[in-house]
C-alpha atoms as a printed R data frame, in Angstrom:
   type eleno elety resid chain resno       x      y       z
1  ATOM     1    CA   UNK     A     1   0.000  0.000   0.000
2  ATOM     2    CA   UNK     A     2   2.880  2.360   0.767
3  ATOM     3    CA   UNK     A     3   4.400  1.772  -2.659
4  ATOM     4    CA   UNK     A     4   1.109  2.662  -4.344
5  ATOM     5    CA   UNK     A     5   0.814  5.854  -2.295
6  ATOM     6    CA   UNK     A     6   4.394  6.851  -3.133
7  ATOM     7    CA   UNK     A     7   3.740  6.224  -6.826
8  ATOM     8    CA   UNK     A     8   0.541  8.284  -6.712
9  ATOM     9    CA   UNK     A     9   2.333 11.114  -4.888
10 ATOM    10    CA   UNK     A    10   5.059 11.138  -7.543
11 ATOM    11    CA   UNK     A    11   2.488 11.059 -10.338
12 ATOM    12    CA   UNK     A    12   0.495 13.842  -8.677
13 ATOM    13    CA   UNK     A    13   3.599 16.030  -8.324
14 ATOM    14    CA   UNK     A    14   4.413 15.510 -11.999
15 ATOM    15    CA   UNK     A    15   0.910 16.074 -13.355
16 ATOM    16    CA   UNK     A    16   0.151 19.195 -11.283
17 ATOM    17    CA   UNK     A    17   3.693 20.537 -11.319
18 ATOM    18    CA   UNK     A    18   5.487 22.677 -13.902
19 ATOM    19    CA   UNK     A    19   4.288 20.722 -16.974
20 ATOM    20    CA   UNK     A    20   0.632 21.437 -16.176
21 ATOM    21    CA   UNK     A    21   1.347 25.110 -15.468
22 ATOM    22    CA   UNK     A    22   3.143 25.422 -18.807
23 ATOM    23    CA   UNK     A    23   0.227 23.752 -20.590
24 ATOM    24    CA   UNK     A    24  -2.366 25.980 -18.881
25 ATOM    25    CA   UNK     A    25  -0.486 29.235 -19.493
26 ATOM    26    CA   UNK     A    26   0.378 28.186 -23.036
27 ATOM    27    CA   UNK     A    27  -3.248 27.379 -23.793
28 ATOM    28    CA   UNK     A    28  -4.336 30.749 -22.414
29 ATOM    29    CA   UNK     A    29  -1.796 32.630 -24.526
30 ATOM    30    CA   UNK     A    30  -2.665 30.590 -27.623
31 ATOM    31    CA   UNK     A    31  -6.400 31.205 -27.264
32 ATOM    32    CA   UNK     A    32  -5.863 34.904 -26.546
33 ATOM    33    CA   UNK     A    33  -3.812 35.306 -29.714
34 ATOM    34    CA   UNK     A    34  -6.000 33.054 -31.862
35 ATOM    35    CA   UNK     A    35  -9.258 34.747 -30.807
36 ATOM    36    CA   UNK     A    36  -7.782 38.228 -31.029
37 ATOM    37    CA   UNK     A    37  -8.038 39.012 -27.310
38 ATOM    38    CA   UNK     A    38 -11.805 38.768 -27.239
39 ATOM    39    CA   UNK     A    39 -11.822 38.737 -23.429
40 ATOM    40    CA   UNK     A    40 -10.405 42.281 -23.545
41 ATOM    41    CA   UNK     A    41 -12.209 43.598 -26.626
42 ATOM    42    CA   UNK     A    42 -15.708 42.508 -25.628
43 ATOM    43    CA   UNK     A    43 -15.575 42.843 -21.836
44 ATOM    44    CA   UNK     A    44 -17.491 46.142 -21.875
45 ATOM    45    CA   UNK     A    45 -20.261 44.567 -23.916
46 ATOM    46    CA   UNK     A    46 -20.390 41.565 -21.578
47 ATOM    47    CA   UNK     A    47 -20.738 43.758 -18.476
48 ATOM    48    CA   UNK     A    48 -23.388 45.824 -20.226
49 ATOM    49    CA   UNK     A    49 -25.412 42.669 -20.851
50 ATOM    50    CA   UNK     A    50 -24.991 41.506 -17.261
51 ATOM    51    CA   UNK     A    51 -26.117 44.778 -15.701
52 ATOM    52    CA   UNK     A    52 -28.652 45.745 -18.388
53 ATOM    53    CA   UNK     A    53 -31.753 45.044 -16.333
54 ATOM    54    CA   UNK     A    54 -30.324 45.392 -12.849
55 ATOM    55    CA   UNK     A    55 -31.048 49.096 -12.426
56 ATOM    56    CA   UNK     A    56 -34.365 49.449 -14.230
57 ATOM    57    CA   UNK     A    57 -37.266 50.297 -11.930
58 ATOM    58    CA   UNK     A    58 -40.255 49.142 -13.953
59 ATOM    59    CA   UNK     A    59 -40.756 45.442 -14.585
60 ATOM    60    CA   UNK     A    60 -42.018 46.193 -18.108
61 ATOM    61    CA   UNK     A    61 -38.719 47.938 -18.946
62 ATOM    62    CA   UNK     A    62 -36.723 44.860 -18.031
63 ATOM    63    CA   UNK     A    63 -38.102 42.745 -20.846
64 ATOM    64    CA   UNK     A    64 -38.930 39.049 -20.922
65 ATOM    65    CA   UNK     A    65 -38.063 36.641 -18.151
66 ATOM    66    CA   UNK     A    66 -38.670 36.370 -14.460
67 ATOM    67    CA   UNK     A    67 -35.188 37.326 -13.238
68 ATOM    68    CA   UNK     A    68 -32.664 39.876 -14.432
69 ATOM    69    CA   UNK     A    69 -29.320 38.878 -15.935
70 ATOM    70    CA   UNK     A    70 -27.651 40.232 -12.780
71 ATOM    71    CA   UNK     A    71 -29.801 37.994 -10.578
72 ATOM    72    CA   UNK     A    72 -28.950 35.019 -12.785
73 ATOM    73    CA   UNK     A    73 -25.235 35.812 -12.501
74 ATOM    74    CA   UNK     A    74 -25.285 36.191  -8.726
75 ATOM    75    CA   UNK     A    75 -27.302 33.012  -8.155
76 ATOM    76    CA   UNK     A    76 -24.963 31.072 -10.446
77 ATOM    77    CA   UNK     A    77 -21.913 32.394  -8.614
78 ATOM    78    CA   UNK     A    78 -23.502 31.561  -5.265
79 ATOM    79    CA   UNK     A    79 -24.212 28.005  -6.396
80 ATOM    80    CA   UNK     A    80 -20.668 27.626  -7.715
81 ATOM    81    CA   UNK     A    81 -19.049 28.957  -4.547
82 ATOM    82    CA   UNK     A    82 -21.430 26.886  -2.427
83 ATOM    83    CA   UNK     A    83 -20.131 23.652  -3.901
């Protein structure tokens, strides 16, 4: 049992060590360059969509749906953090 645990510890250190960090950072840089930095170019539009109905007073102004995009975002984040 000790040999299995030592093997798994070694495997864990390799998988989640520098090779994985290089792969994750490399993938992020690749996608940023390939997609033209969409996370920077379209962030204003994304925030506008999120907060579009959050500050409207009248329910009719908010449009279709029972909850606002902001309420959907906050409940999703709460469920994610809660896990």
